[in-house]
KOLSE-492417 format. One record per residue (C-alpha): residue number from 0; x, y, z. Coordinates in steps of 0.001 Angstrom, whole numbers. Example, Ala and Ser with C-alpha at 12.3 -4.5 7.8 and 13.67 -1.06 7.14 Angstrom:
<pts>
[pt 0 [12300 -4500 7800]];
[pt 1 [13670 -1060 7140]];
</pts>
This chain:
<pts>
[pt 0 [-84 107 -276]];
[pt 1 [3137 2293 278]];
[pt 2 [3644 2263 -3381]];
[pt 3 [2600 5505 -5489]];
[pt 4 [682 2891 -7931]];
[pt 5 [-1205 1429 -4943]];
[pt 6 [-1903 5143 -3532]];
[pt 7 [-3078 5996 -6975]];
[pt 8 [-5236 2953 -7459]];
[pt 9 [-6908 3657 -4020]];
[pt 10 [-7529 7332 -4963]];
[pt 11 [-9094 6424 -8217]];
[pt 12 [-11473 3729 -6894]];
[pt 13 [-12372 6244 -3970]];
[pt 14 [-13251 8772 -6780]];
[pt 15 [-15090 6519 -8510]];
[pt 16 [-16996 4892 -5817]];
[pt 17 [-17337 8119 -3381]];
[pt 18 [-20753 8961 -2348]];
[pt 19 [-20505 12503 -2206]];
[pt 20 [-23584 14226 -4170]];
[pt 21 [-24305 12329 -7516]];
[pt 22 [-26286 9615 -6174]];
[pt 23 [-28257 12035 -4040]];
[pt 24 [-28743 14228 -6948]];
[pt 25 [-29890 11047 -9231]];
[pt 26 [-32185 10115 -6220]];
[pt 27 [-34031 13234 -5859]];
[pt 28 [-34314 13879 -9597]];
[pt 29 [-35762 10285 -10008]];
[pt 30 [-38003 10730 -7543]];
[pt 31 [-39404 14013 -8773]];
[pt 32 [-38768 16130 -5619]];
[pt 33 [-40485 19434 -5633]];
[pt 34 [-37712 22043 -6543]];
[pt 35 [-38050 24049 -3269]];
[pt 36 [-37877 20516 -1396]];
[pt 37 [-34830 19239 -3470]];
[pt 38 [-33059 22519 -3109]];
[pt 39 [-33607 22374 1011]];
[pt 40 [-32560 18945 801]];
[pt 41 [-29375 19398 -1271]];
[pt 42 [-28282 22398 589]];
[pt 43 [-28727 20348 4125]];
[pt 44 [-27152 17418 2571]];
[pt 45 [-23837 19411 1427]];
[pt 46 [-23780 21290 4656]];
[pt 47 [-23360 18104 7000]];
[pt 48 [-21070 16366 4492]];
[pt 49 [-18781 19766 4463]];
[pt 50 [-19006 19879 8320]];
[pt 51 [-17463 16028 8729]];
[pt 52 [-15085 16404 5892]];
[pt 53 [-13575 19470 7922]];
[pt 54 [-13426 18024 10895]];
[pt 55 [-12046 14743 9633]];
[pt 56 [-9194 17036 8030]];
[pt 57 [-8775 18876 11295]];
[pt 58 [-8461 15915 13125]];
[pt 59 [-5828 14223 10638]];
[pt 60 [-3888 17395 10764]];
[pt 61 [-4445 18136 7079]];
[pt 62 [-6479 21187 7586]];
[pt 63 [-3551 23489 7450]];
[pt 64 [-2962 27401 6581]];
[pt 65 [-2923 26550 2852]];
[pt 66 [-5623 24570 2835]];
[pt 67 [-7586 27555 4511]];
[pt 68 [-6217 30002 2268]];
[pt 69 [-7417 28277 -874]];
[pt 70 [-10836 27365 976]];
[pt 71 [-11202 31101 1616]];
[pt 72 [-10108 31749 -1856]];
[pt 73 [-13037 30015 -3324]];
[pt 74 [-15723 32011 -1424]];
[pt 75 [-16277 34641 -3905]];
[pt 76 [-16947 32320 -6338]];
[pt 77 [-19308 29877 -4327]];
[pt 78 [-21187 33468 -3573]];
[pt 79 [-21689 34308 -7011]];
[pt 80 [-22803 30701 -7804]];
[pt 81 [-25401 30999 -4836]];
[pt 82 [-26570 34351 -6221]];
[pt 83 [-27063 32938 -9671]];
[pt 84 [-29209 30012 -8432]];
[pt 85 [-30999 32077 -6544]];
[pt 86 [-31998 34306 -9397]];
[pt 87 [-32407 31550 -12070]];
[pt 88 [-34374 28856 -9628]];
[pt 89 [-37616 30160 -10352]];
[pt 90 [-36997 31328 -14020]];
[pt 91 [-35752 27847 -15256]];
[pt 92 [-38731 25000 -15839]];
[pt 93 [-38329 21617 -13573]];
[pt 94 [-37701 19633 -16797]];
[pt 95 [-34697 21718 -17624]];
[pt 96 [-33216 21634 -14102]];
[pt 97 [-33349 18009 -13914]];
[pt 98 [-31982 17574 -17501]];
[pt 99 [-29008 19776 -16408]];
[pt 100 [-28466 18074 -12961]];
[pt 101 [-28147 14630 -14895]];
[pt 102 [-25905 16224 -17382]];
[pt 103 [-23921 17644 -14651]];
[pt 104 [-23464 14303 -12965]];
[pt 105 [-22967 12394 -15888]];
[pt 106 [-19995 15300 -16496]];
[pt 107 [-18847 14993 -12785]];
[pt 108 [-18507 11051 -12960]];
[pt 109 [-16733 10859 -16573]];
[pt 110 [-14387 13589 -15259]];
[pt 111 [-13813 11701 -11996]];
[pt 112 [-13211 8545 -13893]];
[pt 113 [-10746 10072 -16466]];
[pt 114 [-8729 11631 -13661]];
[pt 115 [-8581 8293 -12001]];
[pt 116 [-7295 6748 -14820]];
[pt 117 [-4668 9507 -15512]];
[pt 118 [-3361 8917 -12344]];
[pt 119 [-2624 5141 -12315]];
</pts>
């Protein structure tokens, strides 16, 4: 397990089988969850996941000053994304939203697969 190849394989498999957000998005899209409920559940889910991720990184000693600075650097982009979502959510038909969500999940999975293969 200490070789670079073993670590790369483990990273690729984790990326391929990780349960971050894609399965939750697919489940709610498949269940035709009402848009307000969909958004509330996703926000809650990612808030809880982020809390535990930060706690795990902190406990593992991996939450360094550099990680904190990089995390702070993405706040403006995240804020712009939230504002755009707030403005667009009532203007985008649910069918388009569900299709776009599915496309993004597929693209994220394909990207994780390609990155995982590239690290082998």
